Structures are given as C-alpha cells and as structure tokens.
SEKE-26698 format. One record per residue (C-alpha): residue in one letter; x, y, z. Coordinates in Angstrom, 2 decimals, padded with zeros to 5 digits. Example, Ala and Ser with C-alpha at 12.3 -4.5 7.8 and 13.67 -1.06 7.14 Angstrom:
<site residuo="A" xx="012.30" yy="-004.50" zz="007.80"/>
<site residuo="S" xx="013.67" yy="-001.06" zz="007.14"/>
This chain:
<site residuo="M" xx="154.44" yy="101.46" zz="124.40"/>
<site residuo="F" xx="154.45" yy="097.46" zz="124.75"/>
<site residuo="K" xx="151.89" yy="096.01" zz="127.21"/>
<site residuo="K" xx="151.35" yy="092.53" zz="128.18"/>
<site residuo="V" xx="148.56" yy="091.04" zz="127.38"/>
<site residuo="S" xx="145.99" yy="088.39" zz="128.42"/>
<site residuo="L" xx="143.15" yy="087.35" zz="126.35"/>
<site residuo="E" xx="140.36" yy="084.78" zz="127.44"/>
<site residuo="L" xx="138.69" yy="084.02" zz="124.39"/>
<site residuo="G" xx="135.96" yy="081.81" zz="122.68"/>
<site residuo="G" xx="135.31" yy="078.25" zz="122.99"/>
<site residuo="K" xx="133.67" yy="075.49" zz="121.07"/>
<site residuo="N" xx="133.46" yy="072.74" zz="123.80"/>
<site residuo="P" xx="133.32" yy="069.38" zz="123.92"/>
<site residuo="N" xx="131.02" yy="067.19" zz="126.38"/>
<site residuo="I" xx="132.31" yy="064.14" zz="125.83"/>
<site residuo="I" xx="129.43" yy="060.98" zz="127.56"/>
<site residuo="F" xx="130.77" yy="057.40" zz="127.74"/>
<site residuo="A" xx="128.37" yy="054.86" zz="128.71"/>
<site residuo="D" xx="129.32" yy="054.12" zz="132.00"/>
<site residuo="C" xx="128.58" yy="057.55" zz="133.21"/>
<site residuo="D" xx="126.21" yy="058.36" zz="135.99"/>
<site residuo="W" xx="122.87" yy="058.88" zz="133.85"/>
<site residuo="D" xx="120.73" yy="060.98" zz="135.71"/>
<site residuo="K" xx="123.58" yy="063.37" zz="137.13"/>
<site residuo="M" xx="124.99" yy="063.68" zz="133.43"/>
<site residuo="M" xx="121.69" yy="064.42" zz="131.99"/>
<site residuo="R" xx="120.98" yy="067.02" zz="134.45"/>
<site residuo="T" xx="124.04" yy="068.35" zz="134.32"/>
<site residuo="T" xx="124.18" yy="068.40" zz="130.29"/>
<site residuo="L" xx="121.31" yy="070.25" zz="129.90"/>
<site residuo="Q" xx="122.68" yy="073.09" zz="132.11"/>
<site residuo="S" xx="125.82" yy="072.79" zz="130.10"/>
<site residuo="S" xx="124.12" yy="072.97" zz="126.81"/>
<site residuo="F" xx="121.42" yy="076.11" zz="127.57"/>
<site residuo="A" xx="122.80" yy="077.58" zz="130.81"/>
<site residuo="N" xx="122.18" yy="081.48" zz="130.12"/>
<site residuo="Q" xx="120.72" yy="080.77" zz="126.75"/>
<site residuo="G" xx="123.90" yy="079.06" zz="125.74"/>
<site residuo="Q" xx="125.58" yy="082.75" zz="126.46"/>
<site residuo="I" xx="128.46" yy="081.23" zz="128.28"/>
<site residuo="C" xx="131.99" yy="081.01" zz="126.54"/>
<site residuo="L" xx="132.38" yy="077.39" zz="129.01"/>
<site residuo="C" xx="128.99" yy="075.59" zz="127.71"/>
<site residuo="G" xx="129.31" yy="072.45" zz="125.87"/>
<site residuo="S" xx="128.19" yy="073.01" zz="122.57"/>
<site residuo="R" xx="129.32" yy="070.25" zz="121.01"/>
<site residuo="V" xx="127.95" yy="066.96" zz="122.96"/>
<site residuo="L" xx="129.80" yy="063.74" zz="121.96"/>
<site residuo="V" xx="127.72" yy="060.83" zz="123.09"/>
<site residuo="E" xx="129.12" yy="056.58" zz="122.89"/>
<site residuo="E" xx="127.11" yy="055.03" zz="120.34"/>
<site residuo="S" xx="125.54" yy="052.49" zz="122.62"/>
<site residuo="I" xx="123.97" yy="055.13" zz="124.60"/>
<site residuo="Y" xx="123.42" yy="057.80" zz="121.75"/>
<site residuo="E" xx="119.83" yy="056.98" zz="120.88"/>
<site residuo="K" xx="118.57" yy="057.06" zz="124.65"/>
<site residuo="F" xx="120.37" yy="060.17" zz="124.96"/>
<site residuo="K" xx="118.95" yy="061.93" zz="122.16"/>
<site residuo="A" xx="115.67" yy="060.54" zz="123.45"/>
<site residuo="E" xx="115.89" yy="062.15" zz="126.81"/>
<site residuo="F" xx="117.94" yy="065.47" zz="126.07"/>
<site residuo="I" xx="115.31" yy="066.44" zz="123.44"/>
<site residuo="E" xx="112.17" yy="065.53" zz="126.44"/>
<site residuo="R" xx="114.20" yy="067.62" zz="128.58"/>
<site residuo="A" xx="115.09" yy="070.51" zz="126.28"/>
<site residuo="K" xx="111.29" yy="070.70" zz="125.18"/>
<site residuo="K" xx="110.90" yy="071.84" zz="128.86"/>
<site residuo="L" xx="113.16" yy="074.83" zz="128.69"/>
<site residuo="I" xx="110.22" yy="077.58" zz="127.17"/>
<site residuo="P" xx="112.23" yy="080.83" zz="126.22"/>
<site residuo="G" xx="109.88" yy="083.96" zz="128.05"/>
<site residuo="D" xx="109.97" yy="086.42" zz="130.28"/>
<site residuo="P" xx="112.55" yy="085.66" zz="133.04"/>
<site residuo="L" xx="110.52" yy="086.84" zz="135.66"/>
<site residuo="L" xx="107.55" yy="084.01" zz="135.10"/>
<site residuo="D" xx="107.90" yy="080.84" zz="136.87"/>
<site residuo="E" xx="107.14" yy="078.76" zz="133.77"/>
<site residuo="S" xx="109.47" yy="080.14" zz="131.61"/>
<site residuo="K" xx="113.15" yy="078.67" zz="132.03"/>
<site residuo="Q" xx="114.99" yy="080.61" zz="128.94"/>
<site residuo="G" xx="115.83" yy="083.99" zz="128.71"/>
<site residuo="A" xx="116.35" yy="086.12" zz="125.77"/>
<site residuo="V" xx="119.70" yy="086.90" zz="124.24"/>
<site residuo="V" xx="121.76" yy="089.86" zz="124.60"/>
<site residuo="S" xx="120.90" yy="092.09" zz="121.67"/>
<site residuo="K" xx="119.51" yy="092.27" zz="117.90"/>
<site residuo="M" xx="122.78" yy="092.07" zz="116.41"/>
<site residuo="H" xx="123.56" yy="088.48" zz="118.27"/>
<site residuo="Y" xx="119.94" yy="087.46" zz="118.09"/>
<site residuo="D" xx="120.58" yy="087.68" zz="114.11"/>
<site residuo="K" xx="123.53" yy="085.95" zz="114.43"/>
<site residuo="V" xx="122.59" yy="082.86" zz="116.19"/>
<site residuo="L" xx="119.50" yy="082.64" zz="113.32"/>
<site residuo="G" xx="121.82" yy="082.54" zz="110.82"/>
<site residuo="A" xx="124.22" yy="080.25" zz="112.31"/>
<site residuo="I" xx="121.02" yy="078.03" zz="112.80"/>
<site residuo="A" xx="120.30" yy="078.72" zz="109.10"/>
<site residuo="L" xx="123.71" yy="077.59" zz="108.29"/>
<site residuo="A" xx="123.29" yy="074.39" zz="110.03"/>
<site residuo="K" xx="120.78" yy="073.39" zz="107.73"/>
<site residuo="E" xx="122.14" yy="074.11" zz="104.42"/>
<site residuo="E" xx="125.27" yy="072.06" zz="105.69"/>
<site residuo="G" xx="122.96" yy="069.15" zz="106.17"/>
<site residuo="G" xx="121.65" yy="069.40" zz="109.74"/>
<site residuo="N" xx="118.77" yy="067.69" zz="111.32"/>
<site residuo="I" xx="117.22" yy="070.32" zz="113.21"/>
<site residuo="L" xx="116.06" yy="067.69" zz="116.32"/>
<site residuo="L" xx="114.36" yy="070.41" zz="118.32"/>
<site residuo="G" xx="113.80" yy="074.23" zz="118.19"/>
<site residuo="G" xx="115.77" yy="076.12" zz="115.55"/>
<site residuo="E" xx="113.14" yy="079.21" zz="115.45"/>
<site residuo="A" xx="112.40" yy="082.49" zz="116.81"/>
<site residuo="V" xx="110.18" yy="082.94" zz="119.70"/>
<site residuo="K" xx="107.89" yy="086.14" zz="120.21"/>
<site residuo="G" xx="107.75" yy="087.90" zz="123.17"/>
<site residuo="E" xx="104.53" yy="088.79" zz="125.37"/>
<site residuo="G" xx="103.80" yy="091.38" zz="127.59"/>
<site residuo="R" xx="106.95" yy="093.26" zz="128.88"/>
<site residuo="C" xx="109.06" yy="091.18" zz="127.07"/>
<site residuo="E" xx="107.26" yy="091.29" zz="123.43"/>
<site residuo="N" xx="110.52" yy="092.63" zz="121.81"/>
<site residuo="G" xx="112.51" yy="090.23" zz="124.08"/>
<site residuo="Y" xx="114.83" yy="088.29" zz="121.23"/>
<site residuo="F" xx="114.03" yy="084.62" zz="122.41"/>
<site residuo="I" xx="115.37" yy="081.83" zz="120.74"/>
<site residuo="Q" xx="114.35" yy="077.59" zz="121.31"/>
<site residuo="P" xx="116.76" yy="075.54" zz="122.41"/>
<site residuo="T" xx="118.32" yy="074.26" zz="119.30"/>
<site residuo="I" xx="119.62" yy="070.37" zz="119.06"/>
<site residuo="I" xx="121.22" yy="069.35" zz="116.05"/>
<site residuo="E" xx="122.48" yy="066.34" zz="114.62"/>
<site residuo="G" xx="124.18" yy="064.92" zz="110.96"/>
<site residuo="L" xx="126.79" yy="066.99" zz="110.86"/>
<site residuo="G" xx="130.50" yy="066.04" zz="110.97"/>
<site residuo="P" xx="133.27" yy="067.77" zz="112.68"/>
<site residuo="N" xx="134.99" yy="070.28" zz="110.10"/>
<site residuo="C" xx="131.73" yy="071.98" zz="109.15"/>
<site residuo="R" xx="131.26" yy="075.47" zz="109.95"/>
<site residuo="T" xx="128.62" yy="074.76" zz="112.84"/>
<site residuo="N" xx="130.86" yy="072.40" zz="114.65"/>
<site residuo="M" xx="133.58" yy="074.76" zz="114.02"/>
<site residuo="E" xx="132.90" yy="078.32" zz="114.67"/>
<site residuo="E" xx="131.32" yy="079.85" zz="118.38"/>
<site residuo="I" xx="127.60" yy="080.71" zz="118.44"/>
<site residuo="F" xx="127.32" yy="081.43" zz="121.68"/>
<site residuo="G" xx="123.72" yy="080.80" zz="121.98"/>
<site residuo="P" xx="121.07" yy="077.83" zz="122.57"/>
<site residuo="V" xx="122.21" yy="075.57" zz="120.02"/>
<site residuo="V" xx="123.67" yy="072.48" zz="120.53"/>
<site residuo="T" xx="125.02" yy="070.01" zz="117.99"/>
<site residuo="I" xx="125.42" yy="065.96" zz="118.73"/>
<site residuo="Q" xx="127.77" yy="063.49" zz="117.27"/>
<site residuo="S" xx="128.19" yy="059.98" zz="118.46"/>
<site residuo="F" xx="131.39" yy="058.10" zz="118.99"/>
<site residuo="R" xx="132.42" yy="054.15" zz="119.03"/>
<site residuo="T" xx="135.66" yy="054.49" zz="120.47"/>
<site residuo="E" xx="137.94" yy="056.94" zz="123.30"/>
<site residuo="E" xx="140.00" yy="057.71" zz="120.28"/>
<site residuo="E" xx="136.97" yy="058.60" zz="117.86"/>
<site residuo="A" xx="136.06" yy="060.60" zz="120.82"/>
<site residuo="L" xx="139.48" yy="062.48" zz="121.12"/>
<site residuo="E" xx="139.39" yy="062.81" zz="117.42"/>
<site residuo="L" xx="136.25" yy="064.81" zz="117.68"/>
<site residuo="A" xx="137.20" yy="066.28" zz="120.69"/>
<site residuo="N" xx="140.37" yy="067.85" zz="119.45"/>
<site residuo="A" xx="138.73" yy="068.72" zz="116.06"/>
<site residuo="S" xx="137.85" yy="072.48" zz="116.60"/>
<site residuo="E" xx="140.42" yy="075.56" zz="116.47"/>
<site residuo="Y" xx="139.09" yy="076.45" zz="119.82"/>
<site residuo="G" xx="140.63" yy="074.32" zz="123.50"/>
<site residuo="L" xx="138.87" yy="076.64" zz="126.51"/>
<site residuo="A" xx="136.97" yy="073.95" zz="128.39"/>
<site residuo="A" xx="135.78" yy="069.86" zz="127.77"/>
<site residuo="T" xx="133.21" yy="067.81" zz="129.85"/>
<site residuo="I" xx="133.92" yy="064.17" zz="130.38"/>
<site residuo="W" xx="131.43" yy="061.87" zz="131.93"/>
<site residuo="T" xx="132.49" yy="058.63" zz="132.83"/>
<site residuo="Q" xx="132.93" yy="056.56" zz="135.83"/>
<site residuo="D" xx="136.18" yy="055.01" zz="135.02"/>
<site residuo="I" xx="138.80" yy="057.13" zz="136.61"/>
<site residuo="T" xx="141.55" yy="055.78" zz="134.81"/>
<site residuo="R" xx="139.76" yy="056.65" zz="131.38"/>
<site residuo="A" xx="138.77" yy="059.57" zz="132.93"/>
<site residuo="N" xx="142.45" yy="061.13" zz="133.43"/>
<site residuo="R" xx="143.76" yy="059.27" zz="130.25"/>
<site residuo="V" xx="141.16" yy="061.36" zz="127.91"/>
<site residuo="A" xx="141.79" yy="064.62" zz="130.35"/>
<site residuo="M" xx="145.39" yy="064.03" zz="129.52"/>
<site residuo="N" xx="144.81" yy="064.42" zz="125.87"/>
<site residuo="V" xx="141.72" yy="066.43" zz="125.42"/>
<site residuo="K" xx="143.48" yy="069.82" zz="123.94"/>
<site residuo="S" xx="141.58" yy="072.33" zz="126.38"/>
<site residuo="G" xx="142.22" yy="074.32" zz="128.95"/>
<site residuo="I" xx="140.15" yy="073.71" zz="131.76"/>
<site residuo="I" xx="138.71" yy="070.07" zz="132.22"/>
<site residuo="W" xx="135.50" yy="068.92" zz="134.09"/>
<site residuo="V" xx="135.43" yy="065.47" zz="134.75"/>
<site residuo="N" xx="131.76" yy="064.42" zz="135.85"/>
<site residuo="C" xx="131.04" yy="067.90" zz="136.77"/>
<site residuo="W" xx="130.74" yy="071.10" zz="135.17"/>
<site residuo="L" xx="131.12" yy="074.78" zz="135.80"/>
<site residuo="F" xx="133.28" yy="074.38" zz="139.45"/>
<site residuo="R" xx="135.97" yy="076.73" zz="139.39"/>
<site residuo="D" xx="138.43" yy="077.60" zz="142.09"/>
<site residuo="L" xx="139.63" yy="080.90" zz="141.79"/>
<site residuo="R" xx="143.32" yy="080.03" zz="142.81"/>
<site residuo="T" xx="143.33" yy="077.39" zz="139.77"/>
<site residuo="P" xx="144.67" yy="078.47" zz="136.17"/>
<site residuo="F" xx="141.64" yy="079.92" zz="133.97"/>
<site residuo="G" xx="142.12" yy="080.08" zz="130.35"/>
<site residuo="G" xx="142.34" yy="077.98" zz="127.02"/>
<site residuo="F" xx="144.49" yy="076.42" zz="124.17"/>
<site residuo="K" xx="144.46" yy="077.28" zz="120.67"/>
<site residuo="N" xx="142.40" yy="080.10" zz="119.76"/>
<site residuo="S" xx="140.89" yy="080.12" zz="123.02"/>
<site residuo="G" xx="143.26" yy="082.75" zz="124.38"/>
<site residuo="V" xx="146.88" yy="083.78" zz="125.67"/>
<site residuo="G" xx="148.37" yy="083.43" zz="129.54"/>
<site residuo="R" xx="145.93" yy="082.39" zz="132.18"/>
<site residuo="E" xx="144.03" yy="083.80" zz="134.95"/>
<site residuo="G" xx="143.70" yy="082.33" zz="138.87"/>
<site residuo="G" xx="145.96" yy="082.15" zz="141.33"/>
<site residuo="W" xx="149.69" yy="082.13" zz="141.16"/>
<site residuo="E" xx="149.23" yy="082.39" zz="137.38"/>
<site residuo="A" xx="147.37" yy="086.02" zz="137.56"/>
<site residuo="L" xx="150.11" yy="087.06" zz="140.13"/>
<site residuo="K" xx="152.66" yy="086.09" zz="137.84"/>
<site residuo="F" xx="150.97" yy="088.25" zz="134.84"/>
<site residuo="F" xx="150.94" yy="091.48" zz="137.11"/>
<site residuo="T" xx="153.68" yy="091.36" zz="138.52"/>
<site residuo="E" xx="156.88" yy="092.30" zz="136.97"/>
<site residuo="P" xx="160.35" yy="090.05" zz="137.93"/>
<site residuo="K" xx="163.59" yy="092.13" zz="139.14"/>
<site residuo="N" xx="167.42" yy="090.47" zz="139.16"/>
<site residuo="V" xx="169.41" yy="092.12" zz="141.79"/>
<site residuo="C" xx="173.15" yy="091.22" zz="141.74"/>
<site residuo="V" xx="175.30" yy="092.24" zz="144.53"/>
<site residuo="E" xx="178.92" yy="091.64" zz="144.41"/>
<site residuo="L" xx="180.53" yy="091.22" zz="147.98"/>
C-alpha cells in the first residue's frame, strides 16, 4: 500500500549574530536557544555564528552566562540543567564531544559528564559545552548532536555568514539577530532553512508551515499545509 509521508527530521541550526543586535536580548535568548531542554530540541541553535567585531565580547559573556547553568536534580532551585534522555544518548553526546577534540576543537566550557546526587545519582548529566576553532565542514558542525553542545564561529561579511549558515546538510531553522530590517529580510531570504526567526526564538503560530529543507524533512505541518496533506482532492466533471 502506498502511504503519503510527512517527515520532520533533524537540524543543525545556525544562530547568526550581527554587531548591531539588541545585545541583552540576544544574549538571553542565545543562551536559551543553545541549552534549553539540554539542547534536546530540534530547533536549538547549535551553530552560533558571530560577527568578528563582537566575537571576543560575545565569547567571554556567553561563557560566563553558561557557567551558571548548573546540571542537577531539576527539582532543586540551584539546578539549571537536567539530564539527557537515555544512556544511549548520553554516550552519543559524549562521543560527539570527544570527536570535536579529535577534529581540533577547543573546549571553552564544559565537555564533561556530571555525577548526579541523591535521587538523581544515576542521571545522565552533561555540562553545557561550548566549542570553538572548528571549520564548517567538520563532522561536529555537520552532524546533529542533540545535546547541550554548541560551536561558535566568527564571520566578517554577510556573504560569509550565509556561506557558514548554509554549509550544513540540514535546513530546519535559523535565527538572525540584527536591527537592520532590510538586512534581516535579505539574510532570511538567502538562508536555506524552513523556519526563520528574526530577533527571537521558538515563537510558533500553529497556522504557519513547520518543517525544513534538505535533510531536515519532507512536507510541512501546520495550518493549510497540514490540511492539504490530510486531504485527498477530487475532480468531478459533469457534462450539462
């Protein structure tokens, strides 16, 4: 039997940060889009692309903010990160961090497992991990990790930012940070992703299409797109 298939698959989403961004809002949201749910959201921005003129400032502040995301029992006030979903996934994420080191990545923060305590002593906790020094075509920047792991890269021009953003075989989502609406629209049109957020992240209206380009899926969910998928059109021709 032939069945229609709609697939929402993985992502390796770029977070493109220009120097004219709203700095405080960008920093708060980038921390969230990097590590929310321990990075186990297909829409997380796992490749952070930062304009060269603000790269060092961003790196220093991003690291300091991420240090405060303490993994541990989610019922405790001091815990800011939970566990990854399973032992198999725990091993996969740690393996990806080891691969990043082999590829020449510099671990700026984290990169280690964390031993749980009390009722969570057997939990699969991993430190929030920030990696730099890797090019766009290495496995770390090409393969979905789906954990609390992000890479940061710098760019000089809009064209270079687009080249880095589109280097992935995935094309699910992207985030663009700039106060120049003309540039925002221009970059959004040229990033090969099915969902684009400008100066925000994870806003979703269920009436809008949801899905990705390239290896991020087939078809779209949401609104009229979903109705079309679940509807069989019929042509009735009557001769009068």
